[in-house]
Residue, then its C-alpha position, 0 to 999 in steps of 0.5 A: x885377119x883379112x878385111x873385106x869392104x862391101x860398098x853399096x847404096x841403100x836398098x841394095x840388099x846390103x844388110x841381107x848380104x851382111x847377115x849371110x856373111x855373119x852365118x859363117x864361123x870364120x867371119x865377123x861382120x861390122x855394120x857401117x863402121x865408117x859412119x863415125x868418120x861420116x859424122x865427123x866430116x859432114x858435121x852432122x850432130x849425134x849424141x854418140x858421135x865422139x864415142x864412135x869417132x874414138x873407136x872407128x880405127x880400132x873397130x875396123x883394123x883391131x884384132x879379131x877372133x875370126x879369119x875374116x872381117x866383113x865391113x858393110x859400108x854405105x857409099x855416101x860414107x866414103x868421105x874425106x878423112x879416111x885412111x889413104x890405104x883403106x881401099x888400096x890394101x884390102x879386099x873390096x866389092x861394090x854391091x849395086x842395084x839396078x836403078x829401075x829396081x830401087x823402090x822408094x820407102x813407103x809409108x809402112x817402111x818409114x814406120x809411120x803406119x806403126x805410129x798410127x797404130x800405136x796412137x790408135x791403140x792408146x786412144x782405144x784404151x782411153x790414154x791418148x798420147x800427146x803428139x809432138x811435132x819434131x820440127x817444133x821440138x827442135x825449134x823450141x826444146x823447152 
């Protein structure tokens, strides 16, 4: 199986590219398989971190049912601790977006508008939900 690594930054149509590759019968796709190593190296805590780390190498290099494996990576996930030959022996491409084309996430893209709609709908049926400040929850989870 030939592994193709696509490296990109956010908002560069990388997910669209990944889905277009997934339409081919001879390709299987992996969405950000290096995320586990990124968590390990950066120390970011996620509840599923250990599970991801234990499977990362098998997921990328393990056997598959297709001729090709397309791996979509975010460039920030190319951190220390990756196998040395990750980029040497395999096919790689870099997907970039012109700086003037980058669009900062909007209120809607962040999902905040949906939260407002959900809140309003629940209030409209007489069941206003509690609003929890994530910073307060993190500070005092009890």
